[in-house]
C-alpha positions, 0 to 999 in steps of 0.5 A, a space after each residue: 521516482 514514479 509519481 502518481 501522474 506516471 502511474 495514472 493514479 490520482 492522489 485521492 486513489 493513492 490515499 485510498 490504496 494506502 489506507 486499505 493497506 494500513 487497515 490490513 496491517 492493523 487487523 492482521 500484522 502481529 509483528 513488524 515482519 508481518 506488516 512488511 510482508 503485507 506491504 510487499 504483497 500490496 505492491 503493484 506490478 511494474 
């Protein structure tokens, strides 16, 4: 499991990032599949 410590991201930064994704889903997704695609697009490179 990758923790926020491993990624160099603070809890506050992670929460802000997740909130941004949630707002995009609310504004753009019409189906669960569209919501899933937004999340997949938001994944960072490993």
